[in-house]
Z-matrix of the N, CA and C atoms (Angstrom, degrees):
N
C 1 1.450
C 2 1.532 1 109.39
N 3 1.304 2 116.77 1 148.79
C 4 1.470 3 122.28 2 -176.76
C 5 1.521 4 111.23 3 -70.01
N 6 1.323 5 114.08 4 151.35
C 7 1.464 6 120.14 5 176.25
C 8 1.527 7 110.63 6 -64.79
N 9 1.302 8 115.02 7 161.40
C 10 1.460 9 122.38 8 173.42
C 11 1.521 10 108.38 9 -79.50
N 12 1.311 11 117.25 10 148.30
C 13 1.466 12 122.30 11 176.62
C 14 1.522 13 108.65 12 -89.46
N 15 1.324 14 117.01 13 128.66
C 16 1.469 15 121.88 14 175.47
C 17 1.519 16 108.54 15 -100.55
N 18 1.329 17 115.34 16 130.36
C 19 1.460 18 122.09 17 -179.54
C 20 1.516 19 108.65 18 -123.45
N 21 1.317 20 115.51 19 163.33
C 22 1.456 21 121.08 20 175.51
C 23 1.518 22 108.46 21 -121.84
N 24 1.319 23 116.51 22 154.45
C 25 1.456 24 119.68 23 175.13
C 26 1.522 25 108.14 24 -100.82
N 27 1.313 26 114.87 25 154.37
C 28 1.467 27 120.39 26 179.96
C 29 1.521 28 109.10 27 -121.49
N 30 1.329 29 115.01 28 145.68
C 31 1.456 30 120.98 29 176.59
C 32 1.525 31 108.60 30 -74.68
N 33 1.314 32 116.71 31 174.65
C 34 1.461 33 121.20 32 176.36
C 35 1.519 34 112.05 33 -57.94
N 36 1.337 35 116.86 34 -27.75
C 37 1.465 36 121.68 35 178.84
C 38 1.530 37 111.84 36 -86.04
N 39 1.339 38 116.28 37 2.58
C 40 1.460 39 120.00 38 177.41
C 41 1.518 40 114.99 39 85.79
N 42 1.331 41 117.67 40 8.77
C 43 1.458 42 120.49 41 179.96
C 44 1.525 43 110.67 42 -86.63
N 45 1.321 44 115.76 43 148.05
C 46 1.458 45 122.37 44 176.11
C 47 1.518 46 108.18 45 -107.47
N 48 1.329 47 116.77 46 116.75
C 49 1.466 48 120.43 47 -179.24
C 50 1.530 49 111.33 48 -62.87
N 51 1.333 50 117.57 49 -42.00
C 52 1.458 51 119.95 50 -178.26
C 53 1.529 52 110.36 51 -67.04
N 54 1.320 53 117.84 52 -39.10
C 55 1.468 54 120.74 53 179.08
C 56 1.536 55 110.14 54 -64.89
N 57 1.335 56 116.50 55 -43.68
C 58 1.467 57 120.07 56 178.04
C 59 1.526 58 111.23 57 -62.40
N 60 1.331 59 116.23 58 -39.49
C 61 1.464 60 120.08 59 177.39
C 62 1.526 61 110.41 60 -62.10
N 63 1.328 62 116.97 61 -48.89
C 64 1.462 63 120.70 62 -177.96
C 65 1.528 64 111.44 63 -61.44
N 66 1.319 65 117.10 64 -41.62
C 67 1.465 66 121.48 65 179.24
C 68 1.527 67 111.39 66 -63.54
N 69 1.328 68 116.70 67 -31.86
C 70 1.466 69 120.92 68 -176.95
C 71 1.526 70 113.31 69 -75.74
N 72 1.312 71 117.78 70 -13.55
C 73 1.461 72 121.12 71 -174.24
C 74 1.525 73 112.60 72 -75.76
N 75 1.323 74 115.01 73 149.42
C 76 1.459 75 120.55 74 169.41
C 77 1.522 76 108.98 75 -70.42
N 78 1.306 77 116.47 76 168.63
C 79 1.468 78 121.27 77 -174.28
C 80 1.531 79 112.98 78 -55.58
N 81 1.324 80 117.01 79 -49.52
C 82 1.461 81 120.57 80 -176.64
C 83 1.533 82 111.76 81 -61.95
N 84 1.330 83 116.43 82 -46.08
C 85 1.466 84 120.05 83 178.96
C 86 1.527 85 111.05 84 -66.91
N 87 1.342 86 117.83 85 -36.63
C 88 1.464 87 120.82 86 178.36
C 89 1.527 88 110.62 87 -63.59
N 90 1.318 89 117.03 88 -44.79
C 91 1.474 90 120.63 89 178.96
C 92 1.521 91 109.93 90 -60.68
N 93 1.334 92 117.05 91 -42.75
C 94 1.460 93 120.68 92 178.43
C 95 1.529 94 111.03 93 -63.60
N 96 1.334 95 117.46 94 -44.55
C 97 1.467 96 121.49 95 179.92
C 98 1.527 97 110.96 96 -61.93
N 99 1.320 98 116.78 97 -44.17
C 100 1.467 99 120.85 98 179.85
C 101 1.527 100 110.63 99 -62.48
N 102 1.332 101 117.20 100 -40.81
C 103 1.465 102 120.86 101 178.28
C 104 1.529 103 111.21 102 -64.87
N 105 1.330 104 116.96 103 -41.51
C 106 1.469 105 120.59 104 178.34
C 107 1.528 106 110.97 105 -61.95
N 108 1.325 107 116.36 106 -44.27
C 109 1.470 108 120.27 107 -179.85
C 110 1.524 109 110.33 108 -64.07
N 111 1.318 110 117.59 109 -39.75
C 112 1.469 111 120.73 110 179.34
C 113 1.524 112 110.72 111 -63.40
N 114 1.317 113 117.41 112 -44.49
C 115 1.475 114 120.49 113 177.91
C 116 1.526 115 109.41 114 -61.90
N 117 1.326 116 117.38 115 -40.63
C 118 1.467 117 121.08 116 178.18
C 119 1.522 118 110.91 117 -61.04
N 120 1.332 119 117.73 118 -40.81
C 121 1.467 120 120.93 119 178.40
C 122 1.526 121 111.26 120 -61.13
N 123 1.300 122 116.88 121 -36.49
C 124 1.463 123 121.14 122 -178.20
C 125 1.527 124 111.43 123 -80.07
N 126 1.325 125 117.03 124 -45.33
C 127 1.465 126 121.16 125 -173.49
C 128 1.517 127 114.16 126 -90.44
N 129 1.348 128 118.11 127 -26.48
C 130 1.459 129 121.76 128 177.51
C 131 1.510 130 112.76 129 53.62
N 132 1.325 131 115.95 130 -128.13
C 133 1.462 132 119.95 131 -175.75
C 134 1.537 133 113.62 132 -76.39
N 135 1.313 134 116.70 133 7.92
C 136 1.468 135 120.71 134 174.74
C 137 1.530 136 111.98 135 -94.01
N 138 1.324 137 117.24 136 -1.97
C 139 1.474 138 121.18 137 177.49
C 140 1.525 139 108.90 138 -65.73
N 141 1.316 140 115.44 139 140.22
C 142 1.463 141 121.52 140 179.82
C 143 1.520 142 110.00 141 -136.18
N 144 1.342 143 115.62 142 173.39
C 145 1.461 144 120.39 143 175.25
C 146 1.529 145 108.24 144 -62.36
N 147 1.296 146 118.34 145 144.79
C 148 1.456 147 127.01 146 15.02
C 149 1.535 148 114.19 147 -92.08
N 150 1.324 149 118.99 148 -5.02
C 151 1.467 150 120.42 149 -175.53
C 152 1.521 151 114.11 150 -84.75
N 153 1.316 152 118.60 151 -19.22
C 154 1.456 153 121.78 152 178.86
C 155 1.517 154 108.47 153 -140.14
N 156 1.321 155 115.06 154 141.63
C 157 1.464 156 119.43 155 -179.94
C 158 1.526 157 108.91 156 -136.41
N 159 1.328 158 116.34 157 131.38
C 160 1.464 159 121.75 158 175.32
C 161 1.525 160 108.16 159 -76.36
N 162 1.337 161 115.72 160 132.49
C 163 1.463 162 121.33 161 -179.97
C 164 1.525 163 112.11 162 -109.65
N 165 1.333 164 117.16 163 4.26
C 166 1.456 165 122.14 164 -179.52
C 167 1.518 166 111.71 165 90.10
N 168 1.324 167 116.62 166 153.51
C 169 1.457 168 121.72 167 177.57
C 170 1.521 169 113.50 168 64.79
N 171 1.340 170 117.46 169 34.70
C 172 1.464 171 123.43 170 -178.40
C 173 1.532 172 111.82 171 59.54
N 174 1.313 173 116.59 172 32.24
C 175 1.457 174 122.61 173 175.40
C 176 1.526 175 107.52 174 -114.31
N 177 1.338 176 115.11 175 134.25
C 178 1.455 177 121.31 176 -177.62
C 179 1.511 178 110.06 177 -132.09
N 180 1.334 179 114.89 178 159.25
C 181 1.457 180 122.31 179 -177.93
C 182 1.525 181 108.65 180 -127.30
N 183 1.337 182 116.57 181 120.85
C 184 1.463 183 121.50 182 169.25
C 185 1.512 184 106.72 183 -80.43
N 186 1.322 185 116.92 184 136.36
C 187 1.456 186 119.58 185 -171.53
C 188 1.526 187 111.44 186 -125.42
N 189 1.313 188 114.98 187 116.47
C 190 1.455 189 121.59 188 171.24
C 191 1.516 190 108.84 189 -106.16
N 192 1.319 191 115.86 190 -161.66
C 193 1.463 192 119.66 191 179.06
C 194 1.530 193 110.44 192 -62.54
N 195 1.328 194 117.29 193 -52.99
C 196 1.462 195 121.51 194 175.23
C 197 1.521 196 111.61 195 -122.03
N 198 1.315 197 117.29 196 -22.23
C 199 1.462 198 122.64 197 -176.35
C 200 1.524 199 110.57 198 -76.72
N 201 1.329 200 114.92 199 134.05
C 202 1.465 201 121.87 200 172.36
C 203 1.519 202 107.21 201 -127.05
N 204 1.321 203 116.69 202 127.11
C 205 1.465 204 122.23 203 178.22
C 206 1.523 205 107.46 204 -122.47
N 207 1.322 206 116.25 205 128.09
C 208 1.462 207 122.08 206 -176.26
C 209 1.515 208 109.60 207 -101.00
N 210 1.329 209 115.40 208 139.06
C 211 1.467 210 120.34 209 -175.62
C 212 1.517 211 111.54 210 -151.68
N 213 1.325 212 114.34 211 167.28
C 214 1.452 213 122.20 212 177.88
C 215 1.526 214 108.56 213 -141.04
N 216 1.309 215 116.53 214 158.71
C 217 1.463 216 121.72 215 177.94
C 218 1.516 217 110.39 216 -99.32
N 219 1.322 218 116.34 217 143.76
C 220 1.466 219 123.96 218 176.10
C 221 1.520 220 107.47 219 -125.31
N 222 1.327 221 118.01 220 160.42
C 223 1.471 222 120.57 221 178.43
C 224 1.533 223 111.46 222 -58.28
N 225 1.315 224 115.97 223 153.46
C 226 1.460 225 121.15 224 176.14
C 227 1.516 226 113.63 225 82.53
N 228 1.356 227 117.58 226 32.72
C 229 1.467 228 122.30 227 179.11
C 230 1.528 229 111.83 228 56.01
N 231 1.340 230 115.24 229 43.28
C 232 1.465 231 121.53 230 179.53
C 233 1.524 232 109.54 231 -111.42
N 234 1.312 233 115.11 232 140.80
C 235 1.457 234 123.26 233 175.92
C 236 1.520 235 106.79 234 -121.39
N 237 1.326 236 116.90 235 128.67
C 238 1.462 237 120.93 236 176.63
C 239 1.520 238 107.80 237 -103.86
N 240 1.340 239 115.66 238 117.19
C 241 1.459 240 122.00 239 176.19
C 242 1.522 241 107.79 240 -82.45
N 243 1.321 242 117.08 241 119.81
C 244 1.459 243 121.69 242 -173.16
C 245 1.526 244 113.06 243 -89.68
N 246 1.314 245 116.39 244 -54.33
C 247 1.465 246 120.73 245 -176.16
C 248 1.523 247 107.71 246 -172.49
N 249 1.311 248 116.03 247 178.31
C 250 1.452 249 120.54 248 177.88
C 251 1.510 250 110.80 249 -148.04
N 252 1.317 251 114.65 250 164.51
C 253 1.463 252 121.35 251 175.50
C 254 1.524 253 108.37 252 -143.48
N 255 1.315 254 114.71 253 162.13
C 256 1.457 255 120.85 254 167.80
C 257 1.519 256 105.71 255 -97.62
N 258 1.313 257 115.46 256 120.12
C 259 1.463 258 121.60 257 -176.86
C 260 1.520 259 109.72 258 -75.21
N 261 1.305 260 114.91 259 127.36
C 262 1.466 261 120.58 260 178.67
C 263 1.524 262 111.58 261 -110.79
N 264 1.324 263 116.68 262 -13.48
C 265 1.461 264 122.58 263 179.36
C 266 1.519 265 108.56 264 -131.97
N 267 1.318 266 115.30 265 177.02
C 268 1.456 267 120.34 266 179.67
C 269 1.523 268 111.62 267 -63.41
N 270 1.328 269 116.58 268 -43.05
C 271 1.461 270 120.99 269 -178.07
C 272 1.521 271 110.76 270 -108.00
N 273 1.330 272 115.09 271 153.16
C 274 1.457 273 120.78 272 174.50
C 275 1.520 274 107.54 273 -69.69
N 276 1.341 275 118.26 274 130.56
C 277 1.466 276 119.97 275 179.57
C 278 1.532 277 111.60 276 -55.66
N 279 1.331 278 115.96 277 141.82
C 280 1.467 279 122.19 278 -176.29
C 281 1.525 280 111.43 279 -55.82
N 282 1.327 281 118.19 280 -43.21
C 283 1.469 282 121.19 281 -179.13
C 284 1.527 283 111.04 282 -62.45
N 285 1.325 284 116.64 283 -40.56
C 286 1.474 285 120.73 284 178.08
C 287 1.526 286 110.15 285 -64.93
N 288 1.316 287 116.32 286 -43.96
C 289 1.462 288 120.36 287 -179.43
C 290 1.522 289 111.01 288 -63.20
N 291 1.315 290 117.89 289 -40.49
C 292 1.471 291 120.69 290 177.68
C 293 1.526 292 111.04 291 -64.57
N 294 1.333 293 117.04 292 -39.29
C 295 1.466 294 120.83 293 177.80
C 296 1.533 295 110.60 294 -63.02
N 297 1.317 296 116.70 295 -41.45
C 298 1.474 297 121.75 296 179.42
C 299 1.531 298 109.75 297 -67.92
N 300 1.329 299 117.02 298 -41.21
C 301 1.475 300 119.69 299 178.41
C 302 1.527 301 110.82 300 -61.76
N 303 1.333 302 116.83 301 -37.79
C 304 1.466 303 120.29 302 176.79
C 305 1.532 304 110.36 303 -63.50
N 306 1.314 305 117.98 304 -43.68
C 307 1.474 306 121.25 305 176.44
C 308 1.523 307 110.21 306 -58.87
N 309 1.323 308 115.93 307 -43.41
C 310 1.457 309 121.02 308 -179.76
C 311 1.529 310 111.21 309 -60.80
N 312 1.324 311 117.01 310 -42.04
C 313 1.470 312 120.37 311 178.53
C 314 1.528 313 110.82 312 -64.22
N 315 1.323 314 116.94 313 -34.16
C 316 1.468 315 120.50 314 -179.50
C 317 1.520 316 113.45 315 -66.51
N 318 1.344 317 117.02 316 -29.44
C 319 1.467 318 119.48 317 179.92
C 320 1.517 319 112.76 318 -94.58
N 321 1.322 320 116.42 319 -9.65
C 322 1.478 321 119.64 320 -178.85
C 323 1.507 322 111.95 321 -80.30
């Protein structure tokens, strides 16, 4: 079966939050993020914990050692990569999660 298509969203100014996040990463975190995205393209909605976690409302989190990438599914085997963070605590900060949920609503 064909891989899933990964897309990015752009702000009104044409910026991609996920692209900016990936560019900001150090080499080790970038390699991990790229590997996570590649596995997501292959496995799509078959991803499970510990590498993927459902956050409710068609929002999901790719989980690396410190890297977190947020995404949603769209019709036609499409995945929209919303944004990412470097996790500094066990849980994603509430303010960050609310910001990601708002992005998710904008693409839904």
